ZAMIMI-870820 format. One line per 2 residues: for each residue x, y, z of C-alpha. Coordinates in steps of 0.2 Angstrom, whole numbers, padded with zeros to 4 digits, always signed. Layout:
N
X,Y,Z | ... .
//
This chain:
167
+0524,+1372,+2124 | +0512,+1385,+2119 .
+0500,+1380,+2133 | +0513,+1381,+2146 .
+0517,+1399,+2142 | +0499,+1403,+2138 .
+0504,+1411,+2121 | +0497,+1405,+2105 .
+0502,+1408,+2088 | +0492,+1422,+2078 .
+0476,+1416,+2069 | +0484,+1415,+2052 .
+0499,+1405,+2057 | +0499,+1387,+2062 .
+0514,+1376,+2066 | +0520,+1364,+2053 .
+0511,+1348,+2051 | +0527,+1339,+2052 .
+0531,+1346,+2069 | +0547,+1353,+2064 .
+0545,+1369,+2074 | +0542,+1382,+2060 .
+0525,+1389,+2055 | +0515,+1383,+2040 .
+0502,+1390,+2030 | +0486,+1383,+2022 .
+0493,+1387,+2004 | +0507,+1375,+2008 .
+0496,+1361,+2016 | +0500,+1368,+2033 .
+0519,+1364,+2030 | +0533,+1375,+2032 .
+0543,+1380,+2016 | +0556,+1367,+2019 .
+0545,+1353,+2022 | +0533,+1358,+2008 .
+0549,+1358,+1996 | +0554,+1341,+2002 .
+0536,+1335,+1999 | +0536,+1341,+1981 .
+0553,+1334,+1978 | +0547,+1317,+1984 .
+0531,+1318,+1973 | +0541,+1323,+1958 .
+0554,+1308,+1961 | +0539,+1296,+1963 .
+0531,+1302,+1947 | +0547,+1301,+1937 .
+0550,+1283,+1944 | +0533,+1278,+1939 .
+0534,+1285,+1922 | +0551,+1276,+1919 .
+0544,+1260,+1925 | +0528,+1262,+1914 .
+0540,+1266,+1899 | +0551,+1251,+1902 .
+0536,+1240,+1904 | +0528,+1246,+1888 .
+0544,+1244,+1878 | +0547,+1227,+1885 .
+0529,+1222,+1881 | +0531,+1229,+1863 .
+0547,+1219,+1861 | +0539,+1204,+1868 .
+0524,+1206,+1856 | +0536,+1209,+1841 .
+0546,+1193,+1846 | +0530,+1183,+1848 .
+0525,+1189,+1830 | +0542,+1185,+1823 .
+0542,+1168,+1831 | +0525,+1164,+1825 .
+0529,+1168,+1807 | +0547,+1161,+1807 .
+0551,+1142,+1811 | +0558,+1139,+1828 .
+0576,+1140,+1829 | +0588,+1142,+1843 .
+0594,+1160,+1845 | +0611,+1164,+1838 .
+0624,+1166,+1851 | +0641,+1175,+1847 .
+0655,+1171,+1858 | +0671,+1182,+1860 .
+0685,+1174,+1851 | +0700,+1170,+1861 .
+0718,+1170,+1854 | +0726,+1153,+1856 .
+0744,+1159,+1855 | +0756,+1151,+1866 .
+0771,+1161,+1870 | +0788,+1157,+1879 .
+0790,+1162,+1897 | +0804,+1174,+1892 .
+0792,+1183,+1880 | +0779,+1186,+1894 .
+0792,+1195,+1905 | +0798,+1206,+1891 .
+0781,+1213,+1887 | +0778,+1224,+1902 .
+0796,+1231,+1901 | +0792,+1236,+1882 .
+0777,+1246,+1887 | +0785,+1256,+1901 .
+0803,+1260,+1897 | +0813,+1263,+1913 .
+0828,+1273,+1906 | +0830,+1290,+1898 .
+0831,+1289,+1879 | +0845,+1303,+1879 .
+0856,+1299,+1893 | +0851,+1281,+1898 .
+0848,+1286,+1916 | +0836,+1275,+1925 .
+0820,+1285,+1928 | +0808,+1271,+1935 .
+0791,+1279,+1939 | +0797,+1297,+1938 .
+0800,+1297,+1919 | +0792,+1310,+1908 .
+0783,+1304,+1892 | +0785,+1317,+1878 .
+0772,+1319,+1865 | +0784,+1311,+1853 .
+0781,+1295,+1863 | +0798,+1293,+1871 .
+0802,+1293,+1890 | +0815,+1305,+1897 .
+0822,+1310,+1913 | +0819,+1327,+1922 .
+0834,+1335,+1913 | +0829,+1329,+1895 .
+0810,+1331,+1897 | +0809,+1347,+1888 .
+0808,+1347,+1869 | +0823,+1358,+1867 .
+0834,+1346,+1877 | +0831,+1330,+1867 .
+0828,+1336,+1850 | +0810,+1332,+1849 .
+0802,+1328,+1832 | +0784,+1331,+1837 .
+0776,+1346,+1828 | +0768,+1356,+1842 .
+0760,+1369,+1831 | +0751,+1357,+1820 .
+0738,+1351,+1833 | +0735,+1369,+1839 .
+0732,+1375,+1821 | +0720,+1360,+1818 .
+0711,+1364,+1834 | +0709,+1382,+1829 .
+0703,+1378,+1812 | +0690,+1366,+1819 .
+0684,+1379,+1832 | +0684,+1394,+1819 .
+0677,+1388,+1802 | +0680,+1400,+1788 .
+0665,+1411,+1785 | +0662,+1418,+1768 .
+0648,+1430,+1763 | +0639,+1427,+1747 .
+0645,+1437,+1732 | +0634,+1452,+1727 .
+0626,+1451,+1710 | +0630,+1466,+1699 .
+0615,+1474,+1690 .
//
């Protein structure tokens, strides 16, 4: 392109080695600033990946050496396996159908209105309709001040200065 127009870049400036169209400098390996930043980022990622692989290999080899030492000193025995225990309870078909309804009540506790998916669960643990969702409307037994006081006391511990000794 420069040959067609017979204009050349000044002596101190050269086009980027990646041919992106910007100028590079010898300080940045004849790359523009963006290409140089990308190159450094790739080098950093490669070095971090290499160190992670070396670390995992060294820990794996150390674990294998420790296992070999343990197996040479201890008699050969199969490794202990722990299996998750499964409850062997057989329930009636009616009980299975009752379980999902007990986890999500579908009626307001105050007016027994059907709420379905639009029910509001209060902090006291009971589901209410839109009218009775407020604590004042359903006579809530939850102490709203207690969790706030506990959070404030945890965030702001009491600071006492040492007592001065009288001479």
